[in-house]
Every structure is written in structure tokens, then in C-alpha cells.
C-alpha positions as CSV (number, residue, x, y, z in Angstrom):
1,M,58.6,94.1,110.5
2,I,61.3,96.8,110.3
3,L,64.6,95.4,111.5
4,D,68.2,96.4,111.5
5,K,70.5,93.4,111.8
6,H,72.8,95.4,114.1
7,W,70.0,96.2,116.6
8,R,70.1,94.6,120.0
9,V,66.7,93.0,120.4
10,L,64.8,91.7,123.4
11,T,61.8,89.4,122.9
12,V,59.2,88.9,125.7
13,G,56.5,86.4,126.2
14,D,57.7,84.2,123.4
15,G,55.6,81.1,123.9
16,D,57.7,78.2,122.4
17,L,60.6,80.5,121.5
18,S,60.2,79.9,117.8
19,F,60.0,83.6,117.1
20,S,63.2,84.3,119.0
21,H,65.0,81.6,117.1
22,A,63.7,82.9,113.7
23,L,64.7,86.4,114.7
24,H,68.1,85.3,115.7
25,L,68.7,83.8,112.3
26,L,67.9,87.2,110.7
27,M,70.1,89.3,113.1
28,S,73.8,89.5,113.7
29,N,75.1,86.9,116.2
30,G,74.7,88.0,119.8
31,H,72.1,90.6,119.1
32,V,68.9,88.8,120.3
33,T,67.9,88.1,123.9
34,A,64.9,85.9,124.5
35,S,62.5,85.6,127.4
36,T,59.3,83.7,128.3
37,Y,56.7,84.1,131.0
38,D,56.8,80.3,131.5
39,S,59.5,78.4,133.2
40,E,61.7,76.1,131.1
41,Q,60.0,73.0,132.5
42,T,56.6,74.5,131.7
43,I,57.6,75.0,128.1
44,R,58.9,71.5,127.8
45,D,55.6,70.2,129.3
46,K,53.4,72.4,127.2
47,Y,54.9,72.2,123.8
48,K,56.0,69.1,121.9
49,Y,58.1,71.3,119.7
50,H,60.1,74.3,121.1
51,A,63.3,76.1,120.4
52,L,65.0,75.8,123.8
53,E,67.8,73.5,122.6
54,L,68.2,75.6,119.4
55,L,68.7,78.8,121.4
56,A,71.1,77.1,123.8
57,K,73.1,75.6,121.0
58,E,73.5,79.0,119.4
59,N,74.3,80.7,122.7
60,V,71.3,83.0,122.6
61,P,70.7,84.5,126.0
62,Y,67.4,83.4,127.5
63,F,65.5,84.4,130.6
64,A,62.7,82.1,131.9
65,E,59.8,83.2,134.2
66,F,60.1,86.8,132.9
67,D,57.0,88.7,133.8
68,V,56.9,92.0,131.9
69,K,54.7,93.5,134.6
70,N,57.4,93.0,137.3
71,P,60.2,95.5,137.5
72,Q,62.4,92.9,139.2
73,A,62.3,90.7,136.1
74,W,63.6,93.6,134.0
75,Q,66.4,94.2,136.4
76,R,67.8,90.7,135.6
77,L,68.8,92.2,132.2
78,A,71.9,94.2,131.5
79,P,70.5,97.8,132.0
80,K,69.5,99.9,129.1
81,K,71.3,97.9,126.4
82,Y,68.6,97.2,123.9
83,D,67.4,99.1,120.7
84,L,64.2,97.2,120.4
85,A,61.8,95.1,122.6
86,I,59.2,92.9,120.9
87,F,56.0,91.4,122.3
88,Q,54.3,89.0,119.8
89,F,50.5,88.5,120.1
90,P,50.1,89.1,123.8
91,L,46.9,88.0,125.5
92,I,45.6,87.5,129.0
93,P,42.7,85.1,128.4
94,A,39.4,85.4,130.1
95,F,39.8,82.0,131.9
96,S,38.6,81.9,135.5
97,S,41.6,79.6,136.1
98,H,44.1,82.2,134.9
99,K,45.8,83.8,137.9
100,A,45.8,87.4,136.6
101,F,42.1,87.2,135.8
102,A,40.9,85.3,138.8
103,E,42.7,87.6,141.3
104,S,41.7,90.9,139.8
105,E,38.5,93.0,140.0
106,L,39.5,94.5,136.6
107,T,37.9,93.5,133.4
108,V,39.9,91.3,131.0
109,N,39.9,94.2,128.6
110,T,41.6,96.4,131.1
111,L,44.0,93.6,132.2
112,N,45.2,93.2,128.6
113,R,45.7,96.9,128.2
114,A,47.6,97.1,131.5
115,L,49.9,94.2,130.4
116,L,50.8,96.1,127.3
117,R,51.2,99.4,129.1
118,Q,53.5,97.9,131.7
119,F,55.6,96.3,128.9
120,L,56.1,99.7,127.3
121,D,56.8,101.5,130.5
122,N,59.2,98.9,131.9
123,A,61.0,98.5,128.5
124,Y,61.6,102.3,128.6
125,R,62.6,102.4,132.2
126,F,64.9,99.4,132.3
127,A,65.8,98.0,128.8
128,L,66.0,100.6,126.1
129,D,69.3,102.4,125.4
130,P,68.7,106.1,125.3
131,N,71.4,106.4,122.6
132,G,69.5,104.0,120.3
133,P,66.1,104.2,118.5
134,M,64.3,103.2,121.7
135,L,61.7,101.1,119.9
136,C,58.9,98.7,121.1
137,Y,56.9,96.5,118.8
138,I,53.6,94.9,119.7
139,T,52.2,92.5,117.1
140,S,48.5,91.9,117.6
141,K,45.5,90.6,115.6
142,D,43.0,92.8,113.8
143,V,40.0,90.9,115.4
144,K,38.3,90.9,118.8
145,P,39.4,91.1,121.6
146,Y,42.7,92.4,120.4
147,C,41.3,95.3,118.3
148,E,39.5,96.6,121.4
149,W,42.6,97.7,123.3
150,D,43.1,101.1,121.7
151,L,46.8,100.5,121.1
152,E,47.0,103.6,118.8
153,G,45.4,105.9,121.4
154,T,45.0,105.9,125.1
155,L,47.3,102.9,125.7
156,T,50.2,105.4,125.9
157,K,48.4,108.3,127.6
158,H,50.9,110.0,129.9
159,A,53.6,107.6,128.8
160,Q,57.2,108.2,127.5
161,M,56.7,105.6,124.8
162,Q,54.3,106.9,122.1
163,Y,52.6,105.3,119.1
164,L,54.4,106.1,115.8
165,G,52.4,104.0,113.4
166,Q,51.9,100.4,112.2
167,L,52.5,97.9,109.4
168,P,51.2,94.5,108.5
169,F,52.9,91.6,110.1
170,N,54.4,89.1,107.5
171,I,55.0,85.7,109.1
172,D,57.0,84.6,106.0
173,Q,59.8,86.9,107.2
174,F,60.3,84.5,110.1
175,P,60.7,80.9,108.8
176,G,59.9,78.4,111.5
177,Y,57.8,80.7,113.7
178,K,54.6,79.3,115.0
179,I,52.0,81.5,116.6
180,R,50.8,79.6,119.6
181,N,47.4,79.5,121.3
182,V,47.6,80.5,124.9
183,D,48.1,77.5,127.2
184,R,47.7,75.0,124.4
185,D,50.2,73.0,122.3
186,K,48.6,74.2,119.1
187,H,49.5,77.0,116.7
188,V,47.0,79.3,115.0
189,K,46.8,80.2,111.4
190,D,48.2,83.6,110.3
191,T,45.3,85.9,110.9
192,S,45.8,89.5,109.9
193,G,48.5,90.5,112.3
194,I,49.6,94.1,112.7
195,T,52.8,95.3,114.3
196,Y,52.3,98.5,116.3
197,V,55.4,100.6,116.7
198,F,56.2,102.7,119.7
199,S,59.2,104.9,120.7
200,A,60.3,107.5,123.1
201,K,61.8,109.3,120.2
202,S,60.5,110.8,116.9
203,N,62.4,108.3,114.7
204,P,61.5,109.9,111.3
205,K,63.2,107.2,109.2
206,I,61.1,104.6,111.0
207,S,57.9,106.6,110.8
208,A,58.3,107.1,107.1
209,Q,57.8,103.3,106.6
210,L,54.7,103.2,108.8
211,T,51.0,103.9,108.2
212,T,48.3,105.3,110.4
213,P,44.8,104.0,109.9
214,E,42.0,106.2,108.6
215,Y,39.9,105.7,111.8
216,L,42.3,107.9,113.7
217,G,41.3,110.8,111.5
218,D,38.5,113.4,111.9
219,N,34.9,112.3,111.5
220,H,35.7,108.8,112.8
221,C,35.3,106.9,116.1
222,S,38.8,105.6,116.9
223,I,37.8,103.4,119.8
224,C,35.3,101.5,117.6
225,R,37.4,101.9,114.4
226,A,34.3,103.3,112.7
227,G,33.6,106.0,110.1
228,P,33.8,108.2,108.3
229,F,30.4,109.5,109.3
230,H,28.4,111.0,106.4
231,S,26.1,113.1,108.6
232,E,25.4,114.0,112.2
233,A,22.5,111.5,112.1
234,D,25.0,108.8,111.0
235,K,27.4,109.8,113.8
236,L,24.6,109.9,116.4
237,A,23.3,106.4,115.3
238,H,26.8,105.0,115.9
239,Q,27.1,106.7,119.3
240,N,23.7,105.1,120.3
241,A,24.7,101.7,119.1
242,K,25.5,98.8,121.5
243,K,29.0,98.4,120.2
244,H,29.9,102.0,120.9
245,K,28.4,101.9,124.4
246,T,30.4,98.8,125.1
247,M,33.6,100.4,123.9
248,Q,32.9,103.5,125.9
249,K,32.6,101.3,129.1
250,H,36.0,99.6,128.2
251,Q,37.5,103.1,127.6
252,Q,36.2,104.6,130.8
253,A,37.4,101.5,132.8
254,W,40.9,101.9,131.3
255,L,41.0,105.6,132.0
256,D,40.0,105.0,135.6
257,Y,42.8,102.4,135.8
258,L,45.3,104.8,134.3
259,H,44.5,107.5,136.8
260,G,45.6,105.3,139.7
261,Y,48.4,103.7,137.7
262,K,49.9,107.1,136.7
263,N,49.9,108.3,140.3
264,S,51.7,105.2,141.6
265,H,54.1,104.5,138.7
266,L,55.0,107.7,136.9
């Protein structure tokens, strides 16, 4: 993960806060602000081990019950003071008991994309300093369902924040960080994580350190991460395959959502 120790960094949705604490140890004092979707009590009830006391001892600012979808949550922060906002391994699970899923007519694929889009838009609108690099990092897994959210493409359609590139996530950079399962006191092994980098600026020095995957190039299907196709027959066979048709449905549902979202938010 590309970091400058002088950047002012906001973390969101940080499960047990172990990432925020590990990040704090890498940065200059006072340059990290942590937040969680859960309340403090929920974190204490959910996780046997957490970093609440460690952050308090080291005077790291912390905001509980911080919902990235809610503009009022962002307005609790000092306005436009951050250089970077980080969302590690976000996921709305397809549990019928999960409020966001149970109360929505949207598919879980669209709900997850909407969560990430609102993170990017709200970070731009409320948190990122226009005089800084204006960066957002989303670290995600290179497996289903995460790889089906088109983070490199239509996630930022009509957005101020745009995809610059990506790089592998190295958990060894953050000693003590445990990647948590959603709603369970269990951490998951380090699957192939990728940090996707977004900014409202061109940031050539940052972009020079990033890569873009081959499947974004010509003769590929970016939404399926497939290709290159060696012939028209090869391409047609892919387009007629079940996977592609499923991804087309996800994509159309997302574009339909964006149409209404753009009109009401942007």
C-alpha cells in the first residue's frame, strides 16, 4: 500500500480496529482517524481481541457507528482535512438477517457496489482536502463475490473520484492486522488482496507505482475479467456463456441503480 507518513488518513469500516492501529504505528502521530460501522459496545461483544484500548491510549481519534452511506456521519468529521480514506475488505453479506439486504429490493451485488460508490462520493464531498492528493483506497479480494463489482470500471461512472490503478495488498506491511469475517469473531487467511486506488486528481507519481490489469484492454471482457479472445468465435462463445450472461445482469442492474442515484445525488 502506498503511504506517505505525513498524510492525514481516515479509515472506515475497520472491524476490530486492528488495521487502524497498525496504520497508526506506520504514520506520524496524529495523522490517523479511525471509524467503525459498529458501536463500541458491539465491537467489545463481537471480538475477544480488538484495538479500542490501544487507540485510546495513543489518542487516535475514533468515530463509532460511522455509516459511510450516511452524509451525516461524514459531517461529524472535521471538513475536508484528509489526504486519504481507506476501506479495507468491505462487504455487505447476503444474509436475510442483514438490515441492508433484508430491507432492499436490490441484489446483493448492487448493494455492495452502492456501498463502495457512496464511500467514494462522500469521501470526496466531505473528507478529502482539495489541496492534497485526494485519494481513496479500497482493498478487496480477487475472488467471488468481490471480483464481480467492476471496481475498475462502472463503479465510478459519472463520479468525481476515478480509478487510477491497483497494486497487491501485502498484509505484512501492517503487523497485528487481522482481516475479520463479517459478524464473526474469526479472522480470515490472507487471500489475494488487491488495493484499488481512486482519486479526483491525476496524481502521476502515484499512478506510476500502480498497474492496470490486462482484462481492461482491447479484445477482453472487463466485467468477466476474461480474454484475450483469439477469434470472433471465441468471443461469441464467451458472450453466450452462463457466466457472462450473469455478469451482464449484474451490470445492467448496477447501471439502472446509477441512473437513479446520479439524478438524486450528483
